[in-house]
C-alpha angles and dihedrals in degrees: 000000000000124000092236091059088065104026099051096054089041093054089049090052092050091047091053091049093050090048091052092049092047091047090052091052092051090051089055092043091235126131103158116133093230091060091049091052091049092052092047091051092049094050101033096095091047090046092050092053092047092049093049092049091050092046092050091048092050091048098053092042089057095041121005092203088069085082085087089075098045108108098188106044122195130190090248093053092047091049092051091047098053091043089057094042122003091205088070085082085087089072099043108116097199113032122202129188090249093054091047092050092050091048098051091042089057094042121003091203088069084082085088089073099043108118097196109036124198134184090250091055089049090055094048091048099049092042089058095042121005091204088068084082084089090075098044107114096201116028122209129188090248093054092047091051092051090048098051091043089058094042121004091203088070085081085088088068097047111113097200116030123205130187091252093051090051092049092050091048098051091042089057094041121004091203088069085081085089089074099043107117098198112034124199128185089247092055091046090051092051090050094049092047088057096042120004092205089066082087084088089073099044106117097196111033122201130193090249094053092047092049093050089050097048093043089055097040120011091202089065083081088087089069097049108113096198112030121201130196089251094056093044091050092050090051101046092043088062097039131005089206089075086074087087088071092051107044095079092049124075115242118238093214119010092193088071089076097044 
């Protein structure tokens, strides 16, 4: 948070207040210093409160986590804070369902700080960030599906995997194959079609899977357990830099590269 973000609006506020006081003096036809001092004294407490409210509002609008330093929280300030950064929910003294919804919609990981969790809040959270599944107290198949559809890597957090959940996960992010407990060639193929480098996590490689991977991304050659001349040719034809993954491996037929 920069100083100017607070100071500039504050100076404007003070300027407006001074203008209003001066304007009031002109209306009364009075310009004596003693009258000015009297007016300032009368309105100083009100001005202080107004300034603090404005400062707090500016602060949480710029960075919601600034709510941590607000001594007198209001519903408006809390709302502004969690809308700017859902993780500010951690510092809300009196949570409401509305504030929790706003928080997890802005950042699903704010679910960690929800005091009274509901299924609806779970849904909102994992739809915003699948990794929020970590903070779901009671997982359901529906919630898990929503989570892996948003972020396939959330499969790591799923307590009970199903074939469908694994398919949804690797279709969203092929690298989620790393967390699939029971791999099938079909799942591996889906993962590689999404991200060729998911070949790294294929437990049982086949020629077909390796070919799909290298055809899509020549650098996937580095994850091929049993290289063939065909795969090496496919790779180096697309990028000579893949040679680094071949030099330490004997070629089956050197004429392939001539």
